N, C-alpha and C positions, 0 to 999 in steps of 0.2 A: 504494500500500500504506500509506504513512504518512498520507495525507490521510484515508483511511477507517478505519484502525486507531488512529491517534493513539498508536501505540506499545504499545497493549494487547496483551500476548502471546497471549491466547486469540483475539482478533479477527484478529491478524496471521497466526496459524497457519490459521485458518479461511479467510481470504482466499487464502492460498497454496494450500490444498487445493482451493478453488474454482477458482483459475486453472489448476491441474493437470488439473481435470476439464473445462476449457473453458467454465466459466461466465462470463457477462458481467462485466467488471471493476467496473461501477457498480451491480451487484445484490448484495443481502446474501447471503452464503453460507448453505447449509442449516443449519449448526450455529448460526449467529447467529439465523436466523429462529426456530429452535426455542426458543432461550434467551429471546429477546424475547417470543415468542408466549406462553410460560408466564406472563410478568409481565402481559401484556395481558389474558389470560384472568382473572387474579385481580382486575382492576380492576372497580369498579362501572360500570354503563352510562354514567353522566354523565361520569365521569373518562375512560373510553375514548374517548368522542366528542370530548372536549376534546383529547386527545392526537392523535386523527385530524385534527382541525382544525389543530392546530399543525404536523403533518407537511405539510399542504398549504401552509402559510405559508412553508415553505422551511427550517425548522430552528430559527428563532427569530422572535419577534414581540413587539410591544408588548402589554402586558396589556390596555390599553384597547381595542385593535383586536380582540384575541382574544375579549374579553367581548362586543364588538359582534357578532361572527360567531356566538357562542353564543346570543345573544338573538334575532337576526334570521335566522340561517341554519341553525340546528339545529332539527329537528322531532322531538319537542316542544322548545321553547326551554329553555335552561338559564340561569337568572338568579339573582341574589341569593345567598342562603345556599347553594343547590344548586351554583351556580358556584364559590363559595369552597371548598366541600367537595370538588368535583371536582378543583380545582387542587391542594389539599393531598394528596389520595389519589395523584395522579400523581407528586407530588414524593416522597411516602413510598415509592412503588414504585421509586424510583431511575431513573425514565425521563426526567424533566425536572427542571430546576432554575430557581430565580429568578435573573435576571441583568439588569443594565442593558443596554439595546439602544439603538442610535442610529437615530432616525427623523427624516428631513428635517433632519439636522444637530444634533438635540437628543437628549440622553440621557433615556430613559424607563424606567420599571419594565417588565420583560418576562419572558417565559419562553423557555427554550431546551432542546433535547434535550441530554442529558448526553453523547451520543456520536452522530456522523453515521450510523453503521450502525443505530442504534436508529431514527432518523428514516426511513432508507431502508426498514427492515423494516415500519414502520407504514404508510408510503405505499404500499409494494408490496402490502400486504394489503388495500388498498381496492379495491372493484370499480370498473370504468370509470365506471359511472353515479354512484357516490358521489363519485369524484374530481371529475367535472364539476360536480356540485352544490355541492361544497365550494369549488371554485375560483370558481364564480359568486358564491357568498355572500361569499367573501373579497374579490373584486373590488368588490362593492357596498359592503362595509364601508370599503375603501380609498377608494372614490369619495366616500363621505359625509364621510370625515375628511381625506383628502389628495387632492383632485381633480387636483392637478398632478403626482402621482406616476405619470407616464406609463409608466415601466419596469415598476413593479409591476402596473399596470392592463393593460399589454400582455401580460405573462406570464400573469396569471390569466384574462383573457378568452380568450386563445389556448387555454389548457388546458381552459377551459370550453366551447370550440368556440362562442363567442358571436359574433354578427355584429358586435358593437362592437369585436372584436379588430383588425380592419383599420385603423380610425381610430387606435387607440392604438399599434399597430405603426408606422404612418406617423409619428406624432408622436415616438415613442421613437427611431425611426431617424433622423429629422431632427435631433433634439437630440444624439444620439450623434455624428452626422456633424459638427455644428457644434462639438462639443467635441473633434473629431479622435480620438474613441474608435472607430477604424476597424473593429476586429474586431467590436465590439458592433453597430455600424451595419450591417456586412455580415450578421450573423446576423439582425437585425431585418428587413432588406430581403428576405432569402431567405424568411423566414416570411411577409412581407407579400405578395410577388408570388404565392406559392403559394395565397393566399386570395382574390385579386382576380379577379372575373369581368370587370370593365371597368376601364379606366384603369391596367392593369398596366404599360403601356408607359412611362408617366411615372415610375412607381416604379422601373422598370428603369433609366431614364435617370439618376435620382439614385443608384441603386445602383452604376452603372458609374463614377461619379465617385469614390465611396468606394474601389472596387477599384483604380482607377488610382493613388489616393493610397497604397494598400497595396503598390504596386509589382507588381500582378498584371494587366498589360495583356491577357494571354490570356483570363482570366476576364471582364474588362471587355468585350472584343470579343465573347465569346459572349453576354453579356447584351444588348449593343447590337444584335447581329444580330436577336435576337428582338424587341426594341423597334422596330427599323426595319421589320420585317415587319408588326408590328401597326399602326404609323402609316401605312404604305402601304395596308394593307387598309382603314383607316378613311378614307383620302383626305385626311389632314392634311398638306398640302404643306409648310408651314413646319417642322413637327416632323420630317418626313421629311428635309428638307435639313439641318437642324441635327443630327439623329441620325447621318446619313451622315457628316457632318464629324467628329463625335466618334468614330465607328467607324473612319474612316480614320486618325485619329491613334493610336487604340489598336492598330490593326493594324501600323502602321509601328514603333511601340514594341515590338511583339511579333516584329519581324523579317519581317513579311509585306508588304513594300513594294508588290509588284505588285498584290496584292489591294486594298491601300489606295488605290492609284491608280485601280483599276477602280471601287471603290465611290464614290469622290468624283466621278469622271467621269459615273457613272450617275445622279447626283442633283444637277445643277447648279442654281443660282438662276436664276429667270426674272424677268420684269418685275413680277409680282405678289408675289414673295418679300419677306417682311418684313425689316427692317434687322438684327434679331438673327441670324436664320438666314443672311442674306447675309454678315454679318461672320464668323460661325463658319466658313462655307465657305471664305472667302478666307484665314482664319488657318490652316486645315488645309492649304490649297494651299501656303501659305508654308512650313509645316513640311515638307511632302513635297518641295518644291523644294530646301529647304536641305539635307536629308539626302542628296539626290542631287548636291550640289555646285553647283546652279544658283542661285548667291547673288543675282544681279541679278533673276532671275525671282521669287525668294523675297521680295526687298525690295519689288518691285512689287505682289505679292499682299498683303503686309502693308499697303502704302499703300492698296490698294483696300478693305481692311477698315476703315480709319480712318473714312471718311465715314459708312457705316451705323452704326458703333459709336457715333458721336457723336449719332445719332438715337435710341439706346436709352436710356430714362430709368432713373434709380435705380441701385442697385448693379450690376445686370447691365451697364449702360452703362459704369460705371467699370471693371469687369472687362475688357470687350472693348477699351476704349481703352488700358488698361495693356498688354494683350497685343499690340495693334497696334504701339504705340510700341516695346515690347521687341523684337518680331520685326524691326522696321525697324532698330533699333540693332544687333542681332546681325548682320544681313546686310550692313549698311553697313560694319561692322567687317571682315567677311570679304571684302568687295570693296575694302578699303583706304581707305575714305572715313571716316577716324577722327574728324575734326572733326564731321561730321554724325552719326556714331554716338554721340558724347558728348552731343550736343544731344537726340537721340531718346531715349537712355537717361535723361537728366534729366527729359524730359517724361513718362516712364512712371511716375515715382515718386509724383506727387500722386494720380492715379486709383487706383494700387495701394494707397496708404495709405487712401484713402477707402473702398475695397472691404474692406480689412482682413483678407483671407485670407492665411495664412502661406505657402501654396504659391505664390501670385502674387507676394507680397512677396519671397519667396526668389528667384524667377526674375528680378525686377527688380534686386535687389541683386547677383545673380550677374552681370548685364550691367554694372552699375556697377563691380563688381570687375574685370571684364575690361578695361573702358575705362581704369580707373586703372592696371592692370598695363601696358598698352600705352604709356601715357603716362609710365611709369617711376615712378609714385607707389606704390611697393611697400607702404609701411606703410598708406596709405589702402586699397589693394587688400586687404590682410590684414583690415583692419577691416570692409570690406564683405563679405568672404568669410566671416568669423566670424558676422556678422549673418545672412547667407544660410543658413549651416549651422544656426544656431539655429532659423530659420523652417522649414527642411526637417525638422528633428527634431520640431518642434512639430506639423507636418502629419502625421507618421507615415509619410512616404514614404521607404522605405529606399533607393530608387534615386537620388532627388534628394539624399539625405544623402550617398551615396557620391560623387556628382558634385561636391558642394561640398567634400568631404574631399580629393578628388584635386586640385582646383584650389588648395586651401590648401597641399597638399604641394608643388606646383610653385612657389608663391610662397616658401615657406620654403627651398626649394632655391636660389632666386635670392638669397635673403638669407644663404646659407651656414649655415643652421640645419638641418644634415643630420639630426640626431636627431629634431627635430620633424617634418621632412619625411617621414622614414621612418615615424613613428607615424601620420600622416595617410594616407600611401599604403597602408600595411598595412590600416588600418581601411577605406579605400575599397574595396580588393579584397575584403575579408571581407564588406562590406555589399552589394557588387554581385555577388558570386560565388554566385548562385543563379538558377535559371530563366533563364539567359542574359540577364540584365539589360542594357539598351542601354548603360549606362555602364561595363560591364566592360572593353571594349577600351581606353577612355581610362584607366581605373585601372591596367590592366596596363602600359600604355606609361609612365605616370608612375612607377610603382613600379620598373620596369626602369631608368629614368633615375636614380632615387635609388640603386639598387644599383650602377650603374656608377660613381656618385660615391663610394660607400663601398667599392668594390672587389670586390663579389660578382658577378663576371662570369658564373659558371655559372648562378646562379639568374636573373639578368637574361636570359640566353639562353633559358632554359626558359619564362619568362613571355612573351617576344616570340614564341616558337614557338607557344605556346598561344593567343595572341591571334588567330591566323588572319587572314582578310581580311574585315573587317566591311562590311556594305552601306552604313553611314553614311560618307559621303565625308570628313567632318571627322575622324571617328575613324580612318579609313584614313590621313589626312594625319599625324595625331599618331603613329601607328605607324611610318609611313615615316621620320619624323624620328628616332624612338627607334632604329630599326634602322640608320639611317645613322650615328648617334652611336656605336652599338655597333661598327660596322665601322671607324670612325675610331679608336676606342680599341684595336682589334685591328691597327692599321696596315694596313688594307685599304681604300685609297681607291677602288679600282674597285668594291668591294662597297658602299661608301657611296653612290657615284653611281648604282649599279644600284638600291639601295633607294629613292632619291629619284625615279627614273624619268627619262623623256626630258626633262622640263622641270625638271630639278634646280635650276637657277638661280632659277626662279620659286617652286618649292616651299619651299626653305629656302636662301636665298642665302648665309648665313654658313657653313652646313655644306658647301654646294657649293664655296665658296671654299677652305675648309680641305682638302677632298678633292682639289681640283686642286693645292693647295700640296703635299700629301703625295705626289701623283703626279709631282711635279717640274715642274709648270706654274705657276710663280709669277706670270707675266704674266697668265694667264687668271684666276687667283685675285684678283689686284689689280683687274682690270677688273670682275669680278662684285661684289666688295666695295665698290668706289668707287660703282658704280651704285646698289647697295642703300643705301649711306649717304646719297646724294643723295635717293633716293625717300623714305626714312624721315624725313629731316630735313624734307622738304616736307609730309609728312602729320602730323608731330608724334608719330611712333611712336618715342619716345626710347630704349626698350630695344633695339629693332631697330637704331636708329642707332648705339648704343654697340657692339653686337656687330659690326656691319659695319665700324666704324672700327677695332676691334681686329683683325679679319681683314685689313683693308687695311694697317694698320701692320705686321702680321706678314709679309704678302706683299711689301711694299716693302722690308722688312729683308732678305728672301731675295734680292731683286733687286739689293741693294746701293744702293738709292735712300734714303740716310739722311735727306735733307730731307723727302721725302714721308712716310717712316715717322714722323719726329718730329712732323710736322704732324698726321697722323692720330692719333697716340698722345696728343698734347696735348689734342685735342678729346675723345678717348675718356676720358682721365683726368678732365677737367673734368666730363663727363657722369656718369661712375660715382661720382665723389666727391659731386657736388651732388644727385643724385637722392634718396638714395644707392642704389648698386647694388653690394653687397659682392662678389658673385661676379665681376662684370666688373672691379671695382677690383683684386681680387687678381691677375687675369690681366694687367691693365695695369701693375701694379707689376713683375710678372715680366718683361714685355716691356721695360719701362724699364731693368731691370737688364741684360738681354741687349744692348740698344742701347748702354748705358754700356760694357759690356765690349768691344763692337766699335768704339766711337767712339774 
């Protein structure tokens, strides 16, 4: 209402009446059409044709461009004094006004409609044939004066139904995608594929990447299914394998894991498959194995992608190499091989920087953030996390943005910066809380943990209940940990162990130790904690080592083994102080006070 009326009471009332009658919201109401029509009728023919040309331009135009259209696109042409008179008559009729307009970053003398409803009425009054002719004339004027204005050319050639529209739609879509103007790129690609008789499949493939960045894996999967059918019908083997890999990843992001596995298995690489398609297949396989919790298989698939990725030249090769190293790093970390994970993560950074895509850079920085967190370098982890969040926002991907926010929330929780953690966690849930985004279970788990820290148990319980049981094994693991922590805070050790499952000691050793301790089994708690401290020390996972040492010291205190308790506590204090790890250090000081009272 405001955009079309600009607060004009008469126009606002007419729009309201039109809405009540069921008229389209972007069409001028009957009362406005009558009012503007009266003014148009009083114009001389030249002035009216000038106004009609301006309505096709979109509401405002550079005067030089409009005069070009009048000279070359109107029949008969309107030039010289006749053109000047026509402009003055239109201004005198209060339909248009002189105004500075910005064209290609420069301010130029121009004309603009005094009101958007006036422009809509003029445009609505043109016949379909006249609109097409004027759009074609305007496109040719723009092409003569601004051949790089692909957006304007795509718009005018499309409305003129000109065969050249497809080329300019493609160029406009590619430029919008490169600038991460995802909504605009989406619109251009939809217009493009509707016009293409051949090679629509490749345009669909590019469109799907934009949709995935927009956090719409369901729409991306629909576009990719059509592209896959087209490539198969044409017998393009490499494109078929590559598109099937993209489709499998979109499907599992959309929660359709079984179909993703079926699609990928149906289109495997063979001896004649090119290196790019082969690498994409193995990377998709790695993603599917990871989401099922098959981390060693996922690592091996990422390793198989590395060789062919190195054979792909140029930016595409950099992209594939960075993804291969990143997937290796992620899965090495998930299998406990943290030293190797750090090396693989570091190797991913150079090709990602060479490729320059913020989505890829964000993924690599996210991996570096996780490696730094495990090693106890929390401030480095926050730095990497903030950089990853910046890249996710730049790419326009709301789901990736939510994922980086929830990881930053977890880091600030470890740093005992609860208010900041809460802000990031709330933002993560808000960003992921649409269309069942894959990062939503992670965000709910982290926000529940923040709420447990700040004392809002009721809302934490509601979030954990809402999270359900996601198909992503890693998300399920995070939820099991959050539910176990919730049970421990409720003095329900049996519930905590049940939440962690049969392999509780492997799933979350420090939580399992505290659960056994709360259940009156300090010896079992001490055994689990000591074993975890030894394992974490060997792998360099310093946060896990600090947590295990604190659990061991607590269990040894309950057993009355003061010497073992002091030894474990001394090591824990040293770690939490030197990392630093504020959350762990606070608990170490509390335990030190308890030991002092007992000593």
